[in-house]
Structures are given as C-alpha cells and as structure tokens.
N, C-alpha and C positions, 0 to 999 in steps of 0.2 A: 428397818429392813436392810439387809445386807445386799451388796451388788449382785451376788450370784442368784439369790431368789428373785430379784427384780428382773434380771435377764431371763430367767426361767419362766416367770409370769408373762413377760412380753412374748416369748417364743410360743407358749401355750395359747395365748390369746390370738396370735397371728395364725397359728395352725387351725384353731377353731373357726376363725373368720374365713380362712381359705377353704375349709371343708364345706361351710355353709354356702359360700358363693359358688363353688364348683357344683354343689348339689342342686341349686335352683334351676339352671337350664335343663338338666336331665329330667326333672320333674315336670317342666313346662313343655317338653317336646310333644307336639300333637301326634296322636296315633292315627295313622292313615287307614284306608280301607284294607282290612285283612284279606280281601279277595278282589284285587284290583283288575284282574283279567275277566273279560266277558266275551262269550261266544255262543255259537249254536252248533250242535252235533249235526254234521252233514252226511256222514257215512259210518257204518259199523261193519266189522268183519271179525271172523273167528280166526285167530292166529294159533299156529301149533309150534310149540317150543320143545326141542329135544333136550332131555336132562338125563343125568346119570353118568356112570363111568363104565369101564370095561366089565362085562359080565352082567351088569344091571342097567339097562337103558330103557327109558320110558318117554312119554310125551305129555306135555301139559297143554290144554286148550285154554286160551285166554282171549277175552274180547278186546279189540282195539277200536277206539272211537276217534274219528277225525273231527276236531272242533275248529270251526272257522271263526277267527277273531277279527275279520276285516282285512287288514293288510298281511296278517300271518295266519298260519294254521298250526295246530299241534296234533300229533297222533298220541293218544293216551291209552296205555295198556291197563286194563282192569283185571278182575279176578275171573274165575271160571264161570260165574253166573252173569247173565246180562244185567247191567245196572242203569244204562242210559238208553234213550231211544232217539231215533232220527227226528230232528226238529226241536229237540229239547234245548232250552236256554240254560246255560251254566255260568256260574261265577266261580272263579278259582284263582289260586296263586301258585307261582312256580318257585320252588326252593330246590336248588341243585338240579337233579334230574327227576324230581318228583313234582306232581301237580296235586294240590289239595282242593277238592271241590267243596263248596259250601253246603254242608248238610245240617247246619244249625248247631253243631257240636264242635268237635276238633277238626273236622274236615275229612272227607273220604279220600284216601290216597290212591293215586294212579301213577304209573311210571311213564315218563315222557320217552317215547321210542322214535319220534320223528318230529320235525318241524320244517317249515318252509314258507316262502312268500306266496301270497294269494294267487299269483299268476301260474303257480305250479300246483293248483288244487285238484288235479286229476285224481281219480280213485286210487287208493293205495293198492299196491300189488300184493297178491296172495303169496304166501310162502310155499 
C-alpha cells in the first residue's frame, strides 16, 4: 500500500466516523408537543377589514377570537365563517404571526392580530 492511498483511507474513515457521530444526536432529539399552547376562547367578534386599491375597494368580514392562556391572551383572526365558540378549549402552536390549532391534521391556521397579559383581558374593541 502506498502512502497516498493510506492517507486517503484514513481521511475517508475519519469523515465517515464524523458523519455517523454527528447524525446520532439529531436522530435522538425528542419531539416535543406540536401544540404546546393551551387556552379557552373567552370572546368572539366579527372584524371588518378594508381591502383593495383606488377604484376597487371592498371589505372582508373575519372572525376574531380571544383565547385566554392563563397569564397571556391571544387574539386570533379566522376566516369568514365562525369556527370556534365561546368556552371552547383549544390547543395550538405559534409560528411567526400564525397560530395553528390542533384539528388532528396539519392544523387550522389563524392569524395572530393581538396579544397581551391577562390583567389586560378586557373585551377587544370593535373596528
């Protein structure tokens, strides 16, 4: 065996060992609860959002739900049809400015339009 192929063999073996060792922790990382937030819907309201540009302006009606999570609350904007009811328990996760409620599939998406501490839980103001 010549010295170049011995060095190449050692380099490849070292690389293979490094890849195996680096991959083990990634595979063993425990998966947490995909919906770690838990709360209860305490109020609902119909919000009106103006959309369009010059010449063509309209309004969209979207439901906004206030979810009380104990020390925090979230105002979640849904679609045009009501989907949550007052007193309903919800499990969800927050990603960027979106909330995904557990529906047993990929999660129903709501836009986070407000948040605050529980001592500020007064009813949301109408637009």
